[in-house]
Backbone as CSV, one residue per row, in Angstrom:
resi,resn,N_x,N_y,N_z,CA_x,CA_y,CA_z,C_x,C_y,C_z
1,MET,7.226,56.649,-77.946,8.621,57.087,-77.961,9.094,57.455,-76.549
2,ILE,8.208,58.135,-75.795,8.560,58.545,-74.432,8.769,57.315,-73.547
3,ILE,7.879,56.314,-73.733,8.003,55.078,-72.940,9.308,54.367,-73.251
4,LEU,9.689,54.350,-74.551,10.932,53.699,-74.961,12.137,54.393,-74.358
5,LEU,12.150,55.718,-74.384,13.265,56.473,-73.810,13.354,56.248,-72.301
6,ALA,12.193,56.175,-71.660,12.190,55.935,-70.222,12.742,54.550,-69.901
7,LEU,12.378,53.574,-70.724,12.866,52.213,-70.523,14.371,52.136,-70.717
8,ILE,14.894,52.815,-71.752,16.338,52.830,-72.005,17.071,53.497,-70.846
9,THR,16.508,54.566,-70.314,17.133,55.266,-69.186,17.197,54.372,-67.954
10,ILE,16.100,53.662,-67.674,16.061,52.775,-66.507,17.086,51.662,-66.640
11,ILE,17.167,51.060,-67.851,18.133,49.986,-68.076,19.565,50.494,-67.938
12,SER,19.835,51.704,-68.453,21.181,52.281,-68.362,21.579,52.512,-66.914
13,ILE,20.642,53.054,-66.126,20.931,53.284,-64.704,21.182,51.966,-63.995
14,PHE,20.394,50.960,-64.346,20.558,49.641,-63.729,21.930,49.059,-64.045
15,ILE,22.379,49.194,-65.306,23.685,48.662,-65.708,24.808,49.384,-64.984
16,ILE,24.702,50.722,-64.870,25.737,51.493,-64.175,25.827,51.084,-62.710
17,PHE,24.669,50.950,-62.074,24.638,50.523,-60.666,25.205,49.120,-60.507
18,HIS,24.865,48.243,-61.465,25.359,46.862,-61.417,26.875,46.831,-61.550
19,ASN,27.429,47.651,-62.450,28.877,47.675,-62.656,29.598,48.183,-61.414
20,GLN,29.034,49.212,-60.782,29.653,49.755,-59.581,29.649,48.733,-58.452
21,ARG,28.565,47.996,-58.323,28.473,46.997,-57.275,29.435,45.849,-57.530
22,GLU,29.552,45.431,-58.815,30.454,44.329,-59.148,31.910,44.720,-58.951
23,SER,32.248,46.000,-59.220,33.634,46.439,-59.090,34.090,46.466,-57.638
24,CYS,33.126,46.537,-56.708,33.478,46.567,-55.292,33.731,45.175,-54.737
25,LYS,33.349,44.158,-55.466,33.522,42.790,-54.985,34.935,42.296,-55.248
26,ILE,35.427,41.472,-54.325,36.732,40.837,-54.503,36.560,39.612,-55.397
27,ASN,37.348,39.528,-56.446,37.217,38.425,-57.392,37.928,37.188,-56.846
28,ILE,37.145,36.212,-56.373,37.709,34.963,-55.856,37.307,33.800,-56.752
29,ASN,36.766,34.104,-57.925,36.305,33.064,-58.835,37.455,32.530,-59.681
30,PRO,37.309,31.318,-60.241,38.312,30.788,-61.171,38.428,31.690,-62.396
31,PRO,39.497,31.527,-63.182,39.649,32.367,-64.375,38.582,32.057,-65.414
32,GLY,38.340,33.027,-66.266,37.350,32.851,-67.315,37.366,34.039,-68.274
33,PRO,36.682,33.931,-69.388,36.673,35.021,-70.366,35.938,36.238,-69.820
34,PRO,36.425,37.424,-70.130,35.711,38.630,-69.686,34.356,38.731,-70.384
35,GLY,33.365,39.158,-69.659,32.024,39.256,-70.222,31.555,40.692,-70.330
36,LEU,30.385,40.846,-70.876,29.771,42.158,-71.005,29.035,42.516,-69.722
37,SER,28.897,43.790,-69.486,28.140,44.238,-68.329,26.705,43.751,-68.441
38,PHE,26.178,43.287,-67.332,24.795,42.847,-67.213,24.555,41.509,-67.912
39,LEU,25.070,41.326,-69.150,24.846,40.087,-69.901,25.849,39.004,-69.557
40,GLY,27.010,39.388,-69.079,28.044,38.413,-68.789,28.564,37.761,-70.058
41,ASN,28.709,36.430,-70.040,29.215,35.680,-71.199,28.101,35.076,-72.042
42,LEU,26.899,35.573,-71.852,25.739,34.964,-72.487,25.843,34.964,-74.007
43,LEU,26.274,36.067,-74.597,26.332,36.165,-76.058,27.557,35.457,-76.634
44,GLN,28.506,35.077,-75.802,29.717,34.418,-76.287,29.532,32.912,-76.458
45,PHE,28.542,32.361,-75.791,28.361,30.913,-75.818,27.915,30.446,-77.202
46,ASP,28.608,29.441,-77.747,28.320,28.914,-79.076,27.374,27.719,-78.947
47,LYS,26.079,27.968,-79.164,25.097,26.896,-79.021,25.210,25.857,-80.127
48,SER,25.735,26.225,-81.285,25.847,25.272,-82.390,26.952,24.250,-82.156
49,LYS,28.044,24.653,-81.451,29.164,23.753,-81.172,29.621,23.947,-79.728
50,PRO,28.763,23.603,-78.766,29.121,23.871,-77.357,30.353,23.104,-76.892
51,HIS,30.538,21.860,-77.386,31.684,21.062,-76.940,33.002,21.681,-77.388
52,ILE,33.004,22.249,-78.612,34.225,22.890,-79.101,34.498,24.178,-78.326
53,TYR,33.438,24.932,-78.049,33.584,26.177,-77.288,34.142,25.900,-75.895
54,LEU,33.622,24.866,-75.225,34.101,24.540,-73.886,35.525,23.986,-73.925
55,TRP,35.856,23.247,-74.982,37.235,22.742,-75.124,38.210,23.905,-75.306
56,GLN,37.806,24.909,-76.072,38.653,26.089,-76.267,38.855,26.839,-74.951
57,LEU,37.825,26.906,-74.136,37.967,27.536,-72.819,38.961,26.771,-71.957
58,PHE,38.891,25.447,-72.022,39.827,24.615,-71.263,41.265,24.859,-71.711
59,GLN,41.464,24.941,-73.026,42.801,25.172,-73.554,43.371,26.514,-73.088
60,ARG,42.519,27.494,-72.913,43.000,28.843,-72.591,43.042,29.123,-71.093
61,TYR,42.043,28.623,-70.335,41.929,29.015,-68.930,42.178,27.879,-67.949
62,GLY,42.243,26.630,-68.434,42.527,25.539,-67.530,41.306,24.693,-67.194
63,PRO,41.450,23.780,-66.204,40.387,22.806,-65.918,39.150,23.397,-65.249
64,LEU,39.266,24.579,-64.635,38.123,25.253,-64.023,37.931,26.614,-64.681
65,VAL,36.749,26.836,-65.244,36.463,28.088,-65.943,35.177,28.673,-65.377
66,TYR,35.221,29.949,-65.098,34.056,30.645,-64.544,33.373,31.453,-65.642
67,LEU,32.080,31.190,-65.831,31.261,31.952,-66.763,30.094,32.561,-66.007
68,LYS,29.478,33.533,-66.629,28.302,34.142,-66.023,27.289,34.458,-67.108
69,HIS,26.123,33.839,-67.018,25.035,34.092,-67.961,24.008,34.967,-67.254
70,GLY,24.078,36.259,-67.517,23.239,37.188,-66.782,23.664,37.201,-65.333
71,SER,22.742,36.873,-64.433,23.059,36.799,-63.005,23.375,35.378,-62.559
72,THR,23.434,34.436,-63.494,23.651,33.029,-63.162,25.123,32.659,-63.282
73,PRO,25.801,32.310,-62.192,27.201,31.868,-62.274,27.275,30.431,-62.770
74,ILE,28.263,30.139,-63.601,28.434,28.805,-64.178,29.888,28.384,-64.015
75,LEU,30.098,27.176,-63.518,31.437,26.626,-63.353,31.621,25.480,-64.335
76,VAL,32.576,25.613,-65.224,32.862,24.595,-66.239,34.047,23.759,-65.754
77,VAL,33.825,22.456,-65.611,34.854,21.533,-65.111,35.323,20.661,-66.272
78,SER,36.628,20.649,-66.522,37.143,19.962,-67.707,38.280,19.005,-67.410
79,SER,38.354,18.481,-66.200,39.383,17.483,-65.900,38.801,16.423,-64.978
80,ALA,39.329,15.204,-65.085,38.824,14.097,-64.268,39.065,14.352,-62.788
81,ASN,40.209,14.959,-62.443,40.534,15.206,-61.042,39.558,16.213,-60.426
82,MET,39.278,17.289,-61.164,38.334,18.289,-60.673,36.923,17.718,-60.599
83,ALA,36.559,16.903,-61.593,35.230,16.285,-61.579,35.069,15.387,-60.354
84,LYS,36.134,14.669,-59.979,36.086,13.811,-58.793,35.897,14.648,-57.532
85,GLN,36.558,15.799,-57.474,36.416,16.674,-56.322,34.970,17.159,-56.165
86,ILE,34.310,17.419,-57.288,32.950,17.958,-57.242,31.907,16.856,-57.098
87,LEU,32.061,15.774,-57.857,31.040,14.731,-57.901,31.183,13.690,-56.797
88,LYS,32.349,13.624,-56.157,32.564,12.596,-55.118,32.985,13.204,-53.783
89,THR,34.101,13.924,-53.782,34.622,14.447,-52.519,33.692,15.492,-51.912
90,ASN,33.209,16.409,-52.721,32.337,17.482,-52.236,30.952,17.395,-52.878
91,ASP,30.468,16.174,-53.031,29.218,15.995,-53.765,28.018,16.634,-53.065
92,LEU,28.008,16.699,-51.737,26.871,17.289,-51.026,26.718,18.780,-51.323
93,SER,27.809,19.423,-51.684,27.742,20.858,-51.988,27.264,21.134,-53.403
94,PHE,27.310,20.127,-54.262,26.991,20.344,-55.673,25.856,19.449,-56.179
95,CYS,25.248,18.639,-55.320,24.317,17.630,-55.830,22.948,18.189,-56.191
96,SER,22.554,19.338,-55.679,21.238,19.896,-56.006,21.274,20.615,-57.343
97,ARG,20.200,20.486,-58.099,20.096,21.174,-59.385,19.640,22.615,-59.164
98,PRO,20.083,23.543,-60.011,19.572,24.911,-59.892,18.085,24.953,-60.262
99,PRO,17.298,25.774,-59.594,15.848,25.813,-59.843,15.503,26.551,-61.133
100,VAL,15.654,25.876,-62.266,15.332,26.467,-63.569,13.820,26.451,-63.761
101,LEU,13.274,27.536,-64.273,11.824,27.722,-64.339,11.107,26.592,-65.066
102,GLY,11.557,26.253,-66.291,10.871,25.236,-67.078,10.867,23.878,-66.396
103,GLN,12.014,23.486,-65.854,12.117,22.188,-65.196,11.286,22.147,-63.919
104,GLN,11.328,23.206,-63.138,10.576,23.236,-61.884,9.065,23.223,-62.132
105,LYS,8.634,23.943,-63.152,7.201,23.989,-63.455,6.699,22.623,-63.905
106,LEU,7.430,21.955,-64.793,7.017,20.651,-65.312,7.225,19.541,-64.285
107,ALA,8.056,19.777,-63.284,8.284,18.787,-62.229,7.487,19.125,-60.972
108,TYR,6.470,19.980,-61.120,5.606,20.348,-59.987,6.431,20.883,-58.825
109,ASP,7.253,21.893,-59.135,8.123,22.542,-58.145,9.153,21.573,-57.571
110,GLY,9.608,20.641,-58.416,10.708,19.761,-58.042,10.349,18.682,-57.043
111,ILE,9.105,18.166,-57.097,8.735,17.102,-56.164,9.053,15.723,-56.723
112,ASP,9.556,15.642,-57.955,9.986,14.354,-58.485,11.399,14.072,-57.986
113,MET,12.053,13.053,-58.532,13.408,12.730,-58.093,14.458,13.428,-58.946
114,ALA,14.174,13.646,-60.225,15.181,14.187,-61.133,15.531,15.637,-60.818
115,PHE,14.534,16.458,-60.476,14.767,17.892,-60.314,14.554,18.367,-58.881
116,SER,14.427,17.450,-57.962,14.286,17.825,-56.558,15.647,18.179,-55.975
117,PRO,15.711,19.179,-55.109,16.977,19.435,-54.405,17.277,18.286,-53.453
118,TYR,18.531,18.203,-53.054,18.945,17.123,-52.146,18.408,17.430,-50.748
119,ASN,17.357,16.707,-50.367,16.740,16.909,-49.056,16.037,15.612,-48.647
120,HIS,15.233,15.674,-47.590,14.541,14.481,-47.104,13.567,13.943,-48.147
121,HIS,12.884,14.855,-48.843,11.931,14.413,-49.872,12.642,13.628,-50.962
122,TRP,13.804,14.118,-51.409,14.557,13.419,-52.455,14.973,12.027,-51.975
123,LYS,15.402,11.922,-50.734,15.809,10.626,-50.193,14.646,9.637,-50.181
124,GLU,13.460,10.122,-49.810,12.291,9.249,-49.791,11.914,8.813,-51.205
125,MET,11.963,9.742,-52.162,11.649,9.410,-53.552,12.650,8.401,-54.104
126,ARG,13.899,8.589,-53.783,14.924,7.649,-54.254,14.698,6.266,-53.651
127,LYS,14.313,6.226,-52.386,14.063,4.948,-51.717,12.906,4.199,-52.394
128,ILE,11.853,4.945,-52.749,10.705,4.332,-53.422,11.121,3.776,-54.784
129,CYS,11.903,4.559,-55.518,12.324,4.117,-56.861,13.236,2.901,-56.784
130,VAL,14.186,2.927,-55.854,15.171,1.846,-55.765,14.536,0.552,-55.271
131,HIS,13.665,0.642,-54.279,13.140,-0.565,-53.635,11.812,-1.047,-54.228
132,HIS,11.086,-0.192,-54.921,9.761,-0.588,-55.395,9.603,-0.465,-56.916
133,LEU,9.897,0.718,-57.457,9.608,0.949,-58.870,10.677,0.408,-59.793
134,LEU,11.932,0.587,-59.444,13.034,0.211,-60.340,14.017,-0.735,-59.651
135,SER,13.507,-1.623,-58.862,14.357,-2.635,-58.224,14.868,-3.606,-59.287
136,PRO,15.959,-4.331,-59.017,16.455,-5.308,-60.005,15.381,-6.299,-60.449
137,LYS,14.530,-6.708,-59.528,13.467,-7.652,-59.872,12.467,-7.029,-60.836
138,GLN,12.099,-5.761,-60.578,11.151,-5.084,-61.457,11.754,-4.832,-62.842
139,VAL,12.991,-4.381,-62.867,13.650,-4.125,-64.153,13.739,-5.405,-64.967
140,LEU,14.038,-6.525,-64.301,14.108,-7.809,-64.998,12.737,-8.229,-65.528
141,SER,11.687,-7.876,-64.796,10.341,-8.244,-65.248,9.933,-7.497,-66.515
142,PHE,10.595,-6.373,-66.805,10.300,-5.600,-68.012,11.107,-6.076,-69.218
143,ARG,11.902,-7.115,-69.036,12.784,-7.571,-70.117,11.994,-7.992,-71.351
144,CYS,10.900,-8.716,-71.163,10.120,-9.171,-72.313,9.558,-7.987,-73.102
145,ILE,9.233,-6.890,-72.407,8.737,-5.685,-73.090,9.852,-5.066,-73.919
146,ARG,11.034,-4.959,-73.341,12.166,-4.390,-74.089,12.471,-5.215,-75.330
147,GLU,12.505,-6.542,-75.168,12.812,-7.415,-76.303,11.733,-7.318,-77.383
148,ASP,10.474,-7.233,-76.962,9.386,-7.139,-77.931,9.453,-5.835,-78.706
149,GLU,9.715,-4.726,-78.023,9.765,-3.425,-78.698,10.966,-3.330,-79.644
150,VAL,12.086,-3.868,-79.228,13.261,-3.868,-80.118,12.992,-4.735,-81.335
151,SER,12.331,-5.869,-81.138,11.976,-6.744,-82.267,11.040,-6.030,-83.235
152,ARG,10.054,-5.306,-82.696,9.137,-4.543,-83.548,9.884,-3.461,-84.328
153,MET,10.837,-2.813,-83.674,11.604,-1.764,-84.343,12.425,-2.333,-85.494
154,ILE,13.097,-3.454,-85.258,13.910,-4.080,-86.307,13.032,-4.523,-87.475
155,SER,11.855,-5.066,-87.168,10.933,-5.493,-88.228,10.467,-4.309,-89.054
156,LYS,10.237,-3.180,-88.398,9.800,-1.986,-89.125,10.896,-1.492,-90.062
157,ILE,12.129,-1.457,-89.561,13.250,-1.025,-90.409,13.425,-1.985,-91.579
158,LEU,13.244,-3.277,-91.320,13.382,-4.278,-92.378,12.302,-4.097,-93.447
159,ARG,11.076,-3.800,-93.032,9.996,-3.574,-94.001,10.288,-2.359,-94.860
160,LEU,10.745,-1.294,-94.231,11.066,-0.079,-94.991,12.211,-0.332,-95.960
161,SER,13.211,-1.085,-95.514,14.358,-1.390,-96.359,13.959,-2.279,-97.539
162,SER,13.088,-3.248,-97.289,12.655,-4.160,-98.353,11.851,-3.450,-99.431
163,SER,11.122,-2.414,-99.031,10.321,-1.661,-100.000,11.049,-0.417,-100.514
164,SER,12.361,-0.320,-100.221,13.208,0.797,-100.688,12.696,2.151,-100.203
165,GLN,12.123,2.171,-99.006,11.665,3.420,-98.412,12.685,3.903,-97.381
166,PRO,12.859,5.218,-97.273,13.821,5.728,-96.285,13.308,5.507,-94.866
167,ALA,14.213,5.271,-93.953,13.874,5.064,-92.547,14.435,6.228,-91.733
168,ASN,13.552,6.970,-91.108,13.968,8.078,-90.240,14.326,7.498,-88.875
169,LEU,15.621,7.306,-88.645,16.061,6.645,-87.423,15.751,7.474,-86.172
170,SER,15.723,8.801,-86.308,15.386,9.644,-85.163,13.949,9.393,-84.729
171,ASP,13.031,9.343,-85.694,11.625,9.080,-85.371,11.437,7.664,-84.835
172,ILE,12.165,6.725,-85.420,12.040,5.332,-84.975,12.555,5.169,-83.545
173,ALA,13.684,5.825,-83.241,14.229,5.745,-81.876,13.293,6.417,-80.876
174,MET,12.701,7.545,-81.287,11.745,8.229,-80.413,10.523,7.359,-80.165
175,SER,10.062,6.682,-81.209,8.903,5.802,-81.077,9.226,4.623,-80.164
176,LEU,10.441,4.079,-80.285,10.855,2.972,-79.420,10.821,3.379,-77.953
177,ALA,11.418,4.530,-77.645,11.441,5.007,-76.260,10.028,5.289,-75.757
178,SER,9.210,5.894,-76.609,7.839,6.221,-76.222,7.026,4.969,-75.933
179,ASN,7.135,3.961,-76.818,6.388,2.720,-76.619,6.843,1.987,-75.358
180,PHE,8.141,2.006,-75.127,8.659,1.333,-73.935,8.149,2.017,-72.662
181,ILE,8.169,3.352,-72.641,7.674,4.094,-71.479,6.197,3.814,-71.256
182,CYS,5.426,3.836,-72.332,3.982,3.621,-72.206,3.669,2.234,-71.653
183,ARG,4.365,1.228,-72.119,4.076,-0.135,-71.670,4.554,-0.382,-70.238
184,VAL,5.724,0.142,-69.903,6.262,-0.075,-68.562,5.547,0.792,-67.530
185,ALA,5.326,2.061,-67.856,4.755,2.990,-66.878,3.239,2.977,-66.867
186,PHE,2.610,2.856,-68.066,1.158,2.992,-68.161,0.430,1.664,-68.367
187,GLY,1.197,0.623,-68.742,0.574,-0.678,-68.940,-0.184,-0.829,-70.237
188,ARG,0.126,-0.015,-71.235,-0.569,-0.136,-72.512,0.344,0.316,-73.636
189,ARG,0.030,-0.180,-74.826,0.815,0.181,-76.006,-0.077,0.869,-77.012
190,TYR,0.411,1.997,-77.562,-0.332,2.735,-78.571,0.267,2.452,-79.946
191,ASP,-0.590,2.309,-80.945,-0.110,2.206,-82.320,0.466,3.552,-82.761
192,ASP,1.382,3.506,-83.740,2.062,4.730,-84.168,1.089,5.786,-84.688
193,ASP,-0.004,5.368,-85.322,-0.953,6.333,-85.878,-2.158,6.558,-84.964
194,GLU,-2.099,6.030,-83.742,-3.208,6.202,-82.807,-3.167,7.614,-82.223
195,TYR,-4.341,8.165,-81.981,-4.436,9.552,-81.507,-3.695,9.741,-80.183
196,GLU,-3.887,8.826,-79.236,-3.255,8.965,-77.932,-1.734,8.907,-78.031
197,LYS,-1.218,8.095,-78.957,0.240,8.010,-79.150,0.777,9.319,-79.718
198,ILE,0.096,9.854,-80.717,0.513,11.127,-81.313,0.432,12.238,-80.268
199,ARG,-0.619,12.210,-79.487,-0.801,13.213,-78.438,0.308,13.130,-77.396
200,PHE,0.627,11.915,-76.950,1.669,11.735,-75.946,3.024,12.189,-76.477
201,ASP,3.352,11.806,-77.710,4.641,12.197,-78.286,4.761,13.713,-78.403
202,LYS,3.676,14.383,-78.816,3.705,15.845,-78.934,3.907,16.506,-77.575
203,LEU,3.228,15.983,-76.564,3.369,16.539,-75.222,4.802,16.387,-74.707
204,ILE,5.395,15.222,-74.940,6.760,14.975,-74.467,7.764,15.841,-75.223
205,MET,7.613,15.954,-76.530,8.521,16.784,-77.316,8.429,18.246,-76.902
206,GLU,7.212,18.724,-76.663,7.032,20.108,-76.224,7.627,20.310,-74.828
207,ALA,7.429,19.343,-73.942,7.988,19.445,-72.592,9.517,19.477,-72.634
208,GLN,10.121,18.644,-73.481,11.578,18.639,-73.602,12.089,19.987,-74.102
209,ALA,11.392,20.560,-75.084,11.810,21.860,-75.618,11.686,22.958,-74.569
210,LEU,10.607,22.920,-73.787,10.373,23.960,-72.787,11.326,23.836,-71.603
211,MET,11.766,22.611,-71.295,12.697,22.429,-70.181,14.035,23.108,-70.434
212,VAL,14.465,23.144,-71.683,15.787,23.700,-72.000,15.698,25.064,-72.656
213,SER,14.511,25.656,-72.681,14.352,26.986,-73.282,15.007,28.050,-72.412
214,PHE,15.267,29.179,-73.024,15.872,30.306,-72.304,14.767,31.141,-71.669
215,TYR,14.820,31.268,-70.353,13.853,32.081,-69.613,14.583,33.271,-68.980
216,PHE,14.052,34.447,-69.213,14.638,35.639,-68.604,14.603,35.540,-67.083
217,SER,13.588,34.866,-66.551,13.455,34.737,-65.097,14.659,34.049,-64.472
218,ASP,15.288,33.129,-65.201,16.416,32.373,-64.666,17.689,33.200,-64.616
219,HIS,17.897,34.067,-65.607,19.153,34.795,-65.732,19.032,36.276,-65.409
220,PHE,17.840,36.835,-65.576,17.593,38.245,-65.282,16.284,38.343,-64.497
221,PRO,16.311,38.056,-63.194,15.067,37.998,-62.416,14.218,39.254,-62.517
222,GLY,14.849,40.401,-62.659,14.087,41.640,-62.756,13.324,41.793,-64.057
223,PHE,13.651,40.970,-65.043,12.998,41.057,-66.355,12.199,39.792,-66.661
224,GLY,11.747,39.107,-65.622,10.965,37.892,-65.821,9.674,38.125,-66.582
225,TRP,9.180,39.364,-66.566,7.946,39.666,-67.301,8.102,39.481,-68.803
226,LEU,9.348,39.472,-69.287,9.567,39.266,-70.722,9.190,37.853,-71.149
227,ASP,9.229,36.883,-70.233,8.782,35.525,-70.557,7.294,35.515,-70.881
228,LYS,6.558,36.364,-70.214,5.125,36.487,-70.492,4.897,37.181,-71.824
229,VAL,5.662,38.228,-72.082,5.506,38.986,-73.333,5.866,38.122,-74.536
230,SER,6.917,37.309,-74.415,7.357,36.466,-75.536,6.412,35.305,-75.811
231,GLY,5.521,35.017,-74.876,4.595,33.897,-75.043,5.135,32.578,-74.531
232,LEU,6.400,32.569,-74.065,7.006,31.314,-73.606,6.334,30.806,-72.329
233,LEU,5.977,31.722,-71.449,5.322,31.323,-70.203,3.941,30.728,-70.469
234,ASP,3.225,31.277,-71.449,1.910,30.732,-71.800,2.054,29.323,-72.387
235,ARG,3.089,29.109,-73.200,3.349,27.773,-73.744,3.630,26.781,-72.624
236,LEU,4.415,27.214,-71.656,4.771,26.349,-70.537,3.530,25.983,-69.720
237,GLN,2.698,26.956,-69.432,1.488,26.697,-68.652,0.513,25.807,-69.419
238,LYS,0.416,26.013,-70.729,-0.465,25.171,-71.541,0.012,23.726,-71.553
239,ASN,1.318,23.534,-71.708,1.871,22.181,-71.704,1.636,21.493,-70.359
240,CYS,1.773,22.233,-69.273,1.527,21.668,-67.942,0.065,21.251,-67.785
241,ARG,-0.854,22.089,-68.273,-2.273,21.745,-68.168,-2.601,20.498,-68.977
242,GLU,-2.047,20.397,-70.181,-2.319,19.240,-71.031,-1.709,17.970,-70.438
243,LEU,-0.538,18.075,-69.841,0.061,16.914,-69.171,-0.768,16.508,-67.953
244,ASP,-1.309,17.489,-67.240,-2.172,17.181,-66.095,-3.383,16.354,-66.525
245,VAL,-3.989,16.763,-67.634,-5.155,16.037,-68.147,-4.764,14.620,-68.547
246,PHE,-3.627,14.483,-69.209,-3.153,13.157,-69.632,-2.882,12.270,-68.419
247,TYR,-2.189,12.808,-67.409,-1.910,12.031,-66.198,-3.208,11.636,-65.489
248,ARG,-4.151,12.571,-65.424,-5.408,12.310,-64.731,-6.180,11.172,-65.388
249,GLN,-6.156,11.138,-66.716,-6.836,10.056,-67.440,-6.208,8.706,-67.123
250,LEU,-4.874,8.662,-67.097,-4.189,7.401,-66.790,-4.480,6.944,-65.360
251,ILE,-4.454,7.868,-64.422,-4.715,7.507,-63.024,-6.147,7.020,-62.850
252,ASP,-7.102,7.713,-63.491,-8.508,7.296,-63.400,-8.704,5.900,-63.983
253,GLU,-8.006,5.607,-65.086,-8.098,4.268,-65.681,-7.603,3.203,-64.703
254,HIS,-6.532,3.486,-64.000,-5.965,2.500,-63.075,-6.804,2.371,-61.803
255,LEU,-7.500,3.426,-61.425,-8.336,3.372,-60.227,-9.736,2.849,-60.504
256,ASN,-10.059,2.664,-61.769,-11.393,2.165,-62.139,-11.544,0.715,-61.654
257,PRO,-12.530,0.437,-60.778,-12.672,-0.931,-60.248,-13.060,-1.959,-61.304
258,SER,-13.652,-1.505,-62.400,-14.046,-2.433,-63.468,-12.941,-2.648,-64.498
259,ARG,-11.770,-2.097,-64.247,-10.646,-2.265,-65.175,-10.195,-3.720,-65.186
260,PRO,-9.995,-4.321,-66.374,-9.522,-5.715,-66.448,-8.170,-5.862,-65.742
261,LYS,-7.999,-6.956,-65.044,-6.753,-7.179,-64.325,-5.614,-7.435,-65.308
262,PRO,-4.538,-6.631,-65.249,-3.440,-6.800,-66.216,-2.602,-8.036,-65.915
263,ASP,-1.857,-8.484,-66.932,-0.965,-9.635,-66.756,0.175,-9.319,-65.786
264,ARG,0.667,-8.097,-65.835,1.720,-7.668,-64.923,1.440,-6.228,-64.507
265,GLN,1.919,-5.878,-63.331,1.727,-4.525,-62.834,2.663,-3.554,-63.533
266,ASP,2.127,-2.374,-63.879,2.971,-1.323,-64.415,3.400,-0.397,-63.277
267,ILE,4.131,0.653,-63.598,4.678,1.527,-62.560,3.572,2.284,-61.828
268,ILE,2.505,2.656,-62.531,1.393,3.328,-61.849,0.737,2.393,-60.843
269,ASP,0.578,1.121,-61.195,0.037,0.134,-60.248,0.930,0.000,-59.024
270,LEU,2.235,-0.058,-59.249,3.175,-0.215,-58.145,3.164,1.014,-57.235
271,LYS,3.082,2.194,-57.849,3.045,3.431,-57.071,1.759,3.501,-56.252
272,SER,0.640,3.099,-56.843,-0.641,3.109,-56.127,-0.602,2.132,-54.956
273,ALA,-0.028,0.947,-55.191,0.089,-0.040,-54.119,0.965,0.475,-52.983
274,LYS,2.030,1.190,-53.319,2.918,1.756,-52.284,2.168,2.776,-51.440
275,LYS,1.349,3.623,-52.075,0.587,4.617,-51.332,-0.420,3.946,-50.377
276,ILE,-1.040,2.861,-50.844,-2.013,2.146,-50.008,-1.312,1.546,-48.800
277,LEU,-0.124,0.966,-49.001,0.632,0.380,-47.892,1.046,1.448,-46.886
278,ASP,1.461,2.629,-47.387,1.867,3.711,-46.497,0.692,4.227,-45.682
279,ALA,-0.498,4.240,-46.329,-1.689,4.734,-45.631,-2.081,3.790,-44.500
């Protein structure tokens, strides 16, 4: 009980100090709904119908709306003219992604292209992807894989329909994307009931969930320890370790000198060849 009272007192003092500091600042932000102290507009956001909530904000406050989720400022853009100003005219000021914990952890501190800030590393990664991994010639070479996977998907739906069985289109679409990624990136195809396929799908689904999860560290840096208490941080670290093992197995397979020569190079082969050329 004493610990609880002490915690409530500390939080109350923190909120009072935060309010006093915020009141001293000059408000130069776009208009937006008033929020709660410390929490901002976090509890007002409608996760079930976000598009309707954002449309309502546009109707009331205009094309630029300022929100605040904890300590994280958010700018909502709802007009083509404003979007052009941000995405084209002033794109260098807005092109970097915010360092969200889940995304940064799964992207190895943003060393990939998707979650890297706009810097020299990002430019080099983009150059590799454009000229080597995803060049028009390479994308065209994957056409037979795309056609084969789509044909397999249609045949599966047809079999289910012929036997009057329901077809879960969400699972089928997920399987299509998974099979395409595996064949293009890893050079192999897993059957739907194969252990490695089930394992890969579970890892990807868990990674997607963890990337968009709510972390106290992102919005309330002083309370980042709550991510550990909730178990979310342990889930994130476990998923990263399991993905590391999966990646390591694929890389070892490709580096094995006794590996049969494939009919076409996959993305791991192309990436390995690029590293050898750079060396």
